[in-house]
C-alpha angles and dihedrals in degrees: 000000000000102000089192121022104226109209101169118095111179129183089229118182124169114239091241088061090062090065096046124101113269119229111256098201138040109199103174114142115211128175140160122244128193110232119174091333091310124115108231120191113217139179111200111210112184119206100022094100095214139087130206121196122191120195113193120188102203116219091006093108133111095291087076097052106126121253112274088019097066093145094055098105093043089052091047092054090056096041103051108100099031095100143345135195086261104038140036121226091264092049091050090051090049090050092050092047094047095051098031093236126145133195128187134178132209136172137192133176094287111026147029117223132195118188123194126187131183146146111279091250092056098056094116090053090051092048090050093050093048092051091048092051093048097047106024106034114144124199115207120199093234091055093047091050090052093050093045088055091049092049091049094047093049093045094050091049094046093051090066089074123088091227090058090047090050090054092050090048092052092049092050092048106036105019106037112148091013120110089238088059099061107135126223091249088057092048093049094045090051095057094082089059096057121096132178090257089060091056092049092048091051093051091051092048102044108023101082141139089251096064099031118115120185132198124180134185132177145051114325143138104255098214094046091045094053092051093048099044092047087066090065095045095047092047092063125082112266095233140019135207106247123168108186123210123243122270115260125211134197111234129191163189103161111286135171124215121183136181131189118242126163103245131116094241134044120232115218132196125182116195141179135162112304137201136265125233092262096055110130090232094046096117096039091051093051089060091044090057091054089049089055100047118006107135113262097007110039117110094235091043094053097041101040100032108026104030101032099025092218097135144013091230145000131192135192127192150106140285111210110185121156095259104020130052125180143168110219140186115191133186142139131228144165111293092242092056099048096106091042091052094048090048091049091050093050091049091051092049092047091050092047090048091051102040104024134225116300114257092231092057091048091053091047092051093046092054091046093048092051095046091048092046094053092047090052088073087076102129142018088255092056093047096045089051092051092048090052093048093047090050091048090051093051092248121159122257092256095049093122086067094038089062092053092048095047095046093044092052097050116116126208090248092055092051093048094045091051093050091049092051091048108039114091107186095184095049103066119126107205128206126191129182122186143064 
């Protein structure tokens, strides 16, 4: 369960990174394999001695939790691995320790993800464990009670923060009656309605070959790997029953929403309709976001934080969920300077819209983005996760290089023209939580 829906994605790069040496090559091998009629994206990495497998069940995330059982998928992600029909919790722990294999689960609004890691010579043991967890998981009442208590405790603590209250406020206002808009109170209330049989039924209904996406990175024998992984794919139902919710859009004109919350500062989020991953200006706008808010160099950062001293930080970016896209600017300020801060942000955006982003800043952010992107391929886990996401988004097998080519080729004119086409200064919906 996402306790707080984070909808700010910022191309954040520390100022020290700007001075560091940029990588001059990007030798990541990626290819698609056919395994049991599924396309599996892999990145062979000889010599690392480990393998990471990510199984992503697309559209099996929290948005599909049944009504009055809204916390079902969140509870499932915590409960898988506690026991199976073959092993107790202690036996599963002993197996994982003996073979040095690890499995973790995570869910968000859209997807359910299972990540497995092991030494290269223990691949069969990892595959066996993954298969057992997918097909034989058992959910004991004592385990579910423990996890329900954990979820409740974390949620109650998190809701004491203004950021959490802001997230709830946005859900109530923009996403009421949409699965993305389920409030924490609704999640917590639903816990008492969820039984182990509900979790089993959910897995059978929504974990299928049809919506399974697989990314793999590490050192492995390709022929052996294909044979072993096919046993997982073929064991799953071919299709699932998925009814997707409707898309939801943010519509202006400019409007202000505020809510009282007893904290010294007020948290502010400005939002208007965003973009999806296939938007023609997708790459240009990623760089524009960095130019607006990267710490130390971004236009909003310098004007609002450094020159006017109205905040300690400010971010700009996109949320790109399946059914909800938004452009967001978020900051916090003293309660008495909320109106001044909002006015200053609008003035900076209007000036940037009119006069554009300086070419030098665009080049700096491009170099930082590329360096940071290349460094993000730092482990088999990171690479497997990227391969899964790119497959999910319908990206080509060489997309890791397409990004570099597209960003490198961007001109200052292209970035500024894209921002001008996109930015709607009169369409922001503003949310403020604080005194």
